[in-house]
C-alpha positions as CSV (number, residue, x, y, z in Angstrom):
1,M,0.0,0.0,0.0
2,I,1.5,3.3,-1.1
3,N,1.1,6.2,1.4
4,N,4.4,8.1,1.1
5,F,4.0,11.3,-0.8
6,I,6.4,13.6,1.1
7,K,8.4,14.8,-1.8
8,S,5.2,15.1,-3.9
9,D,3.7,17.4,-1.3
10,E,6.8,19.6,-1.4
11,F,6.6,19.7,-5.2
12,R,3.0,20.7,-5.1
13,A,3.8,23.5,-2.7
14,K,6.3,25.1,-5.1
15,I,5.3,24.3,-8.6
16,H,2.3,26.6,-8.8
17,D,4.5,29.6,-8.1
18,L,6.5,28.8,-11.2
19,I,4.1,27.3,-13.7
20,P,0.4,28.5,-14.1
21,G,-1.7,25.5,-13.3
22,G,1.3,23.6,-12.2
23,A,1.6,21.6,-15.4
24,H,1.8,22.2,-19.2
25,T,-1.5,20.5,-19.9
26,Y,-4.5,20.9,-17.6
27,S,-5.1,17.2,-17.7
28,K,-2.0,16.7,-15.6
29,G,-3.0,19.3,-13.0
30,D,-3.3,18.7,-9.3
31,D,-7.1,19.3,-9.6
32,Q,-7.4,16.2,-11.8
33,F,-6.1,13.8,-9.1
34,P,-6.7,12.9,-5.4
35,I,-4.4,14.5,-2.9
36,L,-3.0,11.1,-2.2
37,S,-1.2,10.8,-5.5
38,P,2.2,11.5,-7.1
39,A,2.7,15.1,-7.9
40,A,5.5,14.4,-10.4
41,I,7.1,11.5,-12.1
42,S,10.8,10.7,-11.9
43,H,11.1,8.2,-14.7
44,G,9.4,5.4,-16.6
45,K,10.3,2.2,-18.3
46,G,8.0,-0.1,-20.3
47,S,4.6,-0.1,-18.6
48,Q,5.9,1.2,-15.2
49,V,6.6,4.7,-13.8
50,W,8.2,5.9,-10.6
51,D,7.3,9.1,-8.7
52,I,9.7,11.4,-7.0
53,D,9.2,9.6,-3.7
54,G,10.4,6.4,-5.3
55,N,6.9,4.7,-5.5
56,Q,6.4,2.4,-8.5
57,Y,3.1,2.3,-10.4
58,L,1.5,0.5,-13.3
59,D,0.9,3.2,-15.8
60,C,-2.7,3.2,-16.9
61,S,-2.8,6.3,-19.1
62,M,0.6,6.1,-20.8
63,G,1.4,9.8,-21.1
64,L,-2.3,10.8,-21.8
65,S,-2.4,8.0,-24.5
66,S,0.7,9.3,-26.3
67,V,2.9,6.2,-25.4
68,V,1.8,3.2,-27.5
69,L,4.9,1.0,-27.2
70,G,6.1,1.7,-23.7
71,H,8.2,4.3,-21.9
72,A,11.9,4.5,-23.0
73,Y,11.2,1.9,-25.7
74,Q,14.7,0.9,-26.9
75,P,14.2,0.8,-30.7
76,V,12.7,4.3,-30.6
77,L,15.5,5.6,-28.3
78,D,18.1,4.2,-30.7
79,R,16.7,6.1,-33.7
80,V,16.3,9.3,-31.6
81,R,20.0,9.1,-30.5
82,L,21.1,8.5,-34.1
83,E,19.3,11.7,-35.2
84,L,20.6,13.7,-32.2
85,D,24.2,12.9,-33.1
86,K,23.6,14.5,-36.6
87,G,21.9,17.7,-35.4
88,V,18.2,18.4,-34.9
89,N,17.4,21.7,-36.6
90,F,18.8,23.3,-39.8
91,Q,18.3,26.3,-42.1
92,R,16.7,24.1,-44.7
93,P,14.5,21.0,-44.4
94,A,16.3,17.9,-43.2
95,Y,16.3,14.9,-45.5
96,I,14.5,12.8,-42.9
97,E,11.4,15.0,-43.5
98,M,10.9,13.5,-46.9
99,E,11.5,10.0,-45.6
100,M,8.8,10.5,-42.9
101,A,6.3,12.0,-45.4
102,E,6.7,9.0,-47.7
103,R,6.6,6.4,-44.9
104,F,3.5,7.9,-43.3
105,L,1.5,8.7,-46.4
106,K,1.9,5.2,-47.9
107,N,-0.4,4.0,-45.1
108,I,-3.1,6.7,-45.6
109,P,-5.2,5.8,-48.7
110,G,-6.5,8.9,-50.5
111,H,-4.2,11.3,-48.8
112,D,-1.4,12.8,-50.8
113,M,0.3,15.4,-48.6
114,I,1.3,15.9,-45.0
115,K,2.3,18.8,-42.8
116,F,4.2,18.3,-39.5
117,A,3.7,20.1,-36.1
118,K,4.6,19.7,-32.5
119,N,1.1,19.4,-30.9
120,G,-2.4,18.4,-31.8
121,S,-4.0,21.8,-31.5
122,T,-1.7,23.2,-34.2
123,V,-2.8,20.6,-36.8
124,T,-6.6,20.7,-35.9
125,T,-6.5,24.5,-36.2
126,A,-4.6,24.2,-39.5
127,A,-7.2,21.8,-40.8
128,T,-10.0,24.2,-40.0
129,K,-8.1,27.1,-41.7
130,L,-7.7,25.1,-44.9
131,A,-11.4,24.2,-44.9
132,R,-12.3,27.8,-44.6
133,A,-9.9,28.7,-47.4
134,Y,-11.2,25.9,-49.6
135,T,-14.9,26.5,-49.1
136,G,-14.9,30.3,-48.6
137,R,-17.2,29.6,-45.6
138,K,-16.8,30.7,-41.9
139,L,-18.4,28.1,-39.6
140,I,-16.7,25.1,-38.0
141,A,-18.9,22.2,-36.7
142,F,-17.8,19.7,-34.1
143,P,-19.5,17.4,-31.5
144,G,-20.3,19.4,-28.4
145,D,-20.1,16.3,-26.3
146,H,-16.5,15.5,-27.2
147,P,-13.9,16.7,-24.7
148,F,-11.2,18.4,-26.7
149,Y,-10.0,19.4,-30.1
150,S,-7.7,22.4,-29.6
151,Y,-6.6,25.1,-27.1
152,D,-7.3,27.7,-29.9
153,D,-10.3,30.0,-29.7
154,W,-12.4,28.3,-32.3
155,F,-12.8,25.3,-29.9
156,I,-12.3,26.8,-26.4
157,G,-14.8,29.5,-27.1
158,K,-17.5,26.9,-27.0
159,T,-16.5,25.5,-23.6
160,N,-17.1,26.9,-20.1
161,C,-13.5,28.3,-20.2
162,D,-14.3,31.0,-22.7
163,R,-12.8,33.9,-20.8
164,G,-10.6,36.0,-23.0
165,I,-12.3,34.9,-26.2
166,P,-14.5,37.4,-28.1
167,E,-18.1,36.3,-28.6
168,E,-17.7,37.0,-32.3
169,I,-15.1,34.2,-32.6
170,S,-17.1,31.8,-30.5
171,A,-20.1,32.4,-32.7
172,L,-18.2,31.0,-35.7
173,S,-18.2,27.5,-34.2
174,V,-21.4,25.3,-34.0
175,T,-21.9,22.0,-32.3
176,Y,-24.0,18.9,-32.7
177,K,-24.5,15.5,-30.8
178,S,-21.7,13.1,-31.7
179,D,-23.7,9.9,-32.2
180,D,-26.8,11.4,-33.8
181,I,-26.7,11.9,-37.6
182,E,-29.9,13.8,-37.5
183,S,-28.4,16.3,-35.1
184,L,-25.7,17.0,-37.7
185,R,-28.3,17.2,-40.5
186,E,-30.2,19.8,-38.5
187,L,-27.1,21.9,-38.2
188,F,-26.6,22.0,-41.9
189,N,-30.3,22.9,-42.3
190,K,-29.9,25.7,-39.8
191,Y,-26.8,27.1,-41.4
192,P,-27.2,26.4,-45.1
193,G,-24.1,27.2,-47.2
194,Q,-22.3,28.5,-44.1
195,I,-20.4,25.5,-42.6
196,A,-16.9,25.1,-43.9
197,C,-16.1,21.8,-42.2
198,V,-17.0,19.1,-39.7
199,I,-14.2,18.0,-37.4
200,S,-14.8,14.9,-35.3
201,E,-13.1,12.0,-33.6
202,P,-14.0,8.9,-35.6
203,E,-15.1,6.8,-32.6
204,K,-15.2,6.6,-28.9
205,S,-14.9,3.8,-26.3
206,F,-18.7,3.3,-26.2
207,G,-19.0,3.1,-29.9
208,L,-21.1,4.8,-32.6
209,P,-24.0,3.5,-34.7
210,E,-22.9,1.2,-37.5
211,G,-22.0,3.1,-40.6
212,Y,-22.3,6.4,-38.8
213,L,-18.9,7.7,-39.9
214,A,-19.4,7.1,-43.6
215,K,-22.9,8.7,-43.4
216,A,-21.5,11.8,-41.6
217,I,-18.8,12.3,-44.3
218,E,-21.4,11.9,-47.1
219,L,-23.7,14.4,-45.4
220,A,-20.9,17.0,-45.1
221,H,-20.0,16.6,-48.7
222,Q,-23.7,16.8,-49.8
223,N,-23.8,20.2,-48.1
224,G,-20.5,21.5,-49.6
225,A,-18.5,21.1,-46.4
226,L,-15.2,19.3,-45.8
227,Y,-14.9,16.5,-43.3
228,I,-11.9,16.2,-41.0
229,I,-11.2,13.1,-38.9
230,D,-9.3,13.7,-35.7
231,E,-7.2,10.6,-35.0
232,M,-5.3,12.2,-32.1
233,I,-6.7,9.5,-29.7
234,T,-7.6,6.7,-32.1
235,G,-4.5,6.8,-34.3
236,Y,-2.3,3.7,-33.8
237,K,-4.9,2.4,-31.3
238,T,-8.1,1.3,-33.0
239,A,-6.0,0.1,-36.0
240,F,-2.8,0.9,-37.8
241,P,-2.8,3.7,-38.7
242,G,-6.2,4.4,-37.5
243,S,-10.0,4.4,-37.7
244,M,-10.2,6.0,-41.2
245,T,-8.5,2.8,-42.6
246,K,-10.3,0.6,-40.2
247,Y,-13.7,1.8,-41.6
248,N,-12.3,2.5,-45.1
249,V,-13.6,6.0,-45.2
250,K,-12.1,9.0,-47.1
251,P,-12.1,12.2,-45.1
252,D,-10.7,15.3,-46.8
253,M,-8.2,15.7,-44.0
254,T,-7.0,13.8,-40.9
255,T,-5.2,15.0,-37.9
256,W,-2.7,12.8,-36.1
257,G,-0.7,12.9,-32.9
258,K,0.0,11.5,-29.5
259,G,0.9,7.8,-30.1
260,I,2.4,8.2,-33.6
261,A,5.9,8.9,-32.1
262,N,5.5,7.0,-28.9
263,G,5.4,10.0,-26.6
264,F,7.8,12.3,-28.5
265,S,6.4,15.6,-29.8
266,F,5.3,14.9,-33.3
267,C,1.9,15.5,-34.9
268,A,0.7,15.7,-38.5
269,L,-2.0,16.8,-40.8
270,T,-2.7,14.7,-43.9
271,G,-5.1,15.4,-46.7
272,T,-5.9,15.3,-50.4
273,K,-3.6,17.3,-52.7
274,E,-6.6,19.4,-53.8
275,V,-7.0,20.8,-50.3
276,M,-3.5,20.6,-48.9
277,E,-1.9,22.3,-51.9
278,L,-3.6,25.5,-50.7
279,G,-0.9,25.7,-48.1
280,G,1.9,25.4,-50.7
281,I,3.9,27.9,-52.7
282,R,4.0,26.4,-56.2
283,E,0.7,27.8,-57.7
284,T,2.0,31.2,-58.7
285,G,-0.6,34.0,-58.7
286,K,-3.0,32.3,-56.3
287,E,-3.8,33.8,-53.0
288,K,-1.6,32.3,-50.3
289,V,-2.9,30.4,-47.3
290,F,-0.5,30.7,-44.4
291,L,-0.9,27.1,-43.1
292,I,1.6,25.9,-40.5
293,S,5.0,27.6,-40.1
294,T,6.9,26.4,-37.1
295,T,10.6,26.5,-36.4
296,H,10.6,23.2,-34.6
297,G,8.1,21.3,-36.7
298,G,10.9,19.5,-38.6
299,E,13.2,18.6,-35.7
300,T,14.9,15.4,-36.7
301,H,14.9,13.5,-33.4
302,N,11.1,13.6,-33.1
303,I,10.7,12.6,-36.7
304,G,13.1,9.7,-36.0
305,A,10.9,8.6,-33.1
306,A,7.9,8.6,-35.5
307,I,9.7,6.6,-38.1
308,A,10.9,4.1,-35.5
309,T,7.4,3.8,-34.2
310,I,6.2,3.0,-37.7
311,D,8.9,0.3,-38.0
312,V,7.7,-1.4,-34.8
313,F,4.1,-1.4,-36.0
314,E,5.0,-2.8,-39.4
315,Q,7.3,-5.5,-38.0
316,N,5.0,-6.6,-35.1
317,D,1.3,-7.1,-34.4
318,V,1.2,-4.2,-31.9
319,I,-2.5,-3.6,-32.5
320,G,-3.3,-7.3,-31.8
321,H,-1.2,-7.3,-28.6
322,N,-2.7,-4.1,-27.3
323,H,-6.3,-5.2,-28.1
324,A,-5.7,-8.5,-26.3
325,I,-4.5,-6.6,-23.3
326,G,-7.5,-4.3,-23.3
327,A,-9.9,-7.2,-23.8
328,E,-8.3,-9.2,-20.9
329,L,-8.5,-6.2,-18.6
330,V,-12.2,-5.6,-19.4
331,A,-12.9,-9.3,-18.8
332,Q,-11.0,-9.5,-15.5
333,C,-12.6,-6.3,-14.2
334,G,-16.0,-7.5,-15.3
335,S,-15.5,-10.6,-13.2
336,V,-14.3,-8.5,-10.2
337,L,-17.4,-6.3,-10.6
338,K,-19.7,-9.3,-10.7
339,R,-18.3,-10.8,-7.6
340,S,-18.5,-7.5,-5.8
341,G,-22.2,-6.9,-6.7
342,L,-21.4,-3.3,-7.8
343,E,-22.3,-3.7,-11.5
344,E,-25.1,-1.1,-11.1
345,Y,-22.6,1.5,-9.8
346,I,-19.5,1.0,-12.0
347,T,-19.5,0.6,-15.8
348,V,-16.5,-0.6,-17.8
349,A,-16.8,0.2,-21.5
350,P,-16.3,-3.1,-23.4
351,C,-13.6,-1.6,-25.6
352,N,-10.4,-3.4,-26.2
353,W,-8.4,-0.3,-27.4
354,L,-9.5,2.1,-24.6
355,P,-11.4,0.7,-21.6
356,V,-13.2,3.6,-19.9
357,F,-14.6,3.4,-16.3
358,I,-17.8,5.2,-15.2
359,F,-18.3,5.6,-11.5
360,R,-21.7,6.3,-9.9
361,N,-23.0,7.1,-6.4
362,K,-25.8,5.4,-4.4
363,A,-28.4,7.3,-6.5
364,K,-26.7,5.8,-9.6
365,E,-25.6,9.3,-10.7
366,I,-22.2,9.8,-12.3
367,C,-20.1,11.1,-9.4
368,S,-16.7,12.8,-9.4
369,G,-16.3,12.1,-5.7
370,M,-16.7,8.3,-6.2
371,R,-14.4,8.5,-9.2
372,T,-11.7,10.3,-7.3
373,L,-12.0,7.8,-4.4
374,A,-11.5,5.0,-6.9
375,M,-8.5,6.8,-8.3
376,Q,-7.1,7.2,-4.8
377,E,-7.4,3.6,-3.9
378,M,-6.0,2.4,-7.2
379,I,-3.0,4.6,-6.8
380,R,-2.5,3.4,-3.2
381,N,-2.5,-0.1,-4.7
382,G,0.2,0.8,-7.3
383,A,-1.9,1.6,-10.4
384,L,-1.6,5.2,-11.6
385,F,-5.2,5.4,-12.7
386,Q,-7.4,8.3,-14.0
387,G,-10.5,6.5,-15.1
388,V,-9.2,4.9,-18.3
389,F,-6.7,2.2,-19.3
390,V,-4.6,2.8,-22.4
391,P,-3.0,-0.5,-23.6
392,C,0.5,-0.4,-24.8
393,F,3.0,-2.9,-26.4
394,S,4.8,-3.2,-23.1
395,H,1.8,-4.1,-21.0
396,T,1.8,-7.7,-19.9
397,K,-0.8,-10.2,-18.6
398,E,0.9,-9.7,-15.2
399,D,0.1,-6.0,-15.5
400,V,-3.5,-6.8,-16.2
401,S,-3.6,-9.1,-13.1
402,H,-2.0,-6.3,-11.0
403,F,-4.7,-3.9,-12.2
404,A,-7.5,-6.4,-11.5
405,A,-6.2,-7.0,-8.0
406,A,-5.9,-3.3,-7.3
407,F,-9.5,-2.9,-8.7
408,E,-10.8,-5.6,-6.3
409,H,-9.1,-3.8,-3.3
410,T,-10.6,-0.5,-4.5
411,L,-14.1,-2.0,-4.7
412,N,-14.0,-3.0,-1.0
413,V,-13.6,0.7,-0.1
414,Y,-16.0,1.8,-2.8
415,A,-18.8,-0.5,-1.4
416,K,-18.4,1.1,2.0
417,A,-18.5,4.6,0.5
418,L,-21.7,3.9,-1.3
419,E,-23.3,3.4,2.1
420,S,-21.7,6.2,4.2
421,G,-20.5,8.6,1.5
422,Y,-17.2,9.1,-0.3
423,Q,-16.3,11.9,2.1
424,Q,-15.6,9.3,4.8
425,Y,-12.9,7.7,2.7
426,L,-11.5,10.3,0.3
427,Q,-8.8,12.5,1.5
428,G,-9.0,16.0,0.1
429,E,-11.4,17.2,-2.5
430,P,-12.8,15.4,-5.6
431,A,-11.2,16.0,-8.9
432,K,-12.7,18.8,-10.9
433,P,-13.7,19.1,-14.5
434,V,-11.0,20.6,-16.7
435,F,-13.6,22.8,-18.6
436,R,-15.2,24.6,-15.7
437,K,-16.2,28.3,-15.5
438,Y,-14.7,29.0,-12.1
439,L,-11.7,27.7,-10.3
């Protein structure tokens, strides 16, 4: 049982004076975890991480789903070190940029061109800019019930965290219900000839109606809009390279990131030549679209990590392994839940690529307090858990058994909290929503 967080408490006391929010993505913030949790990680290897107090954990989120092979995965590190020795940034493009473009695009049917970046927000925003330039329209449509597409104003302006964003900008984005094709159809009817694009994740852990994705793309095209698939989460997880190939659909553009370089900072926008060439410089006399222009977008070591990750996927059945891990975890947790009699209060999405856990209180309402209590107890039992499990190539059957054992211990406390309230067992406050109006 892990109870030593002395150095973590010291870290927490200092870090907020130095970094707003205490982290560089709000999902890693202190308000997303119970107080009995590691405030900072020292290092990781494979499926394991160690905090600054020396506590070891099974990593359940794998760098917010960015690590698909494992921490410090040797073949990736070898390629990164090779590139580091040759220099990482030059006055002209590095040769490796063409190698990466060719390697990646050969796996993306129907997409001819690619643009690199360092984070997902950059490429999703670039895609919406291209869509506006291509169609001459202003509005961007996305599912209002999806958690995140960009830190840029076009998305954040439609969340509760809209302070600092002019209403005029927020009004240029419109939302619909992600699993309801009629909701999207109503949006096109409400704004005829005004929507430049639809951007959406291709699937979630709880699934979408059969054929939904193809129908959504067709509907967008019928209304003169482009369709952008955001594979930031699904890429290299649902399939290789992602859901667009899994379902054999042809979006106009696709955004990629997180797992495609096994945790290194590398993202990409792919698309048809007709659309992507708008960001080029060859068509003399045409109005220029200033697409993505970043000094660090072509850094060679991150591109090397992405190429090495492709190598591993092409030489091994990574998807098969990861899906087997996810399926086994869902099965074992289902058995634990059945024995505990708590199936009415905890739901595990039957998803082999991203099992998600939903926690409810005695009234069977989704409850942040009960979720945070579950996180606390999982962490105390050596599983760094935030409500999801992201399978990676380094996870083993022993890791799944560890998770299931920690889950069983957690349910013992959970059952008591259902009767007397989570406040009796949770130390500190419940985790808070990232997108909230007030702190």
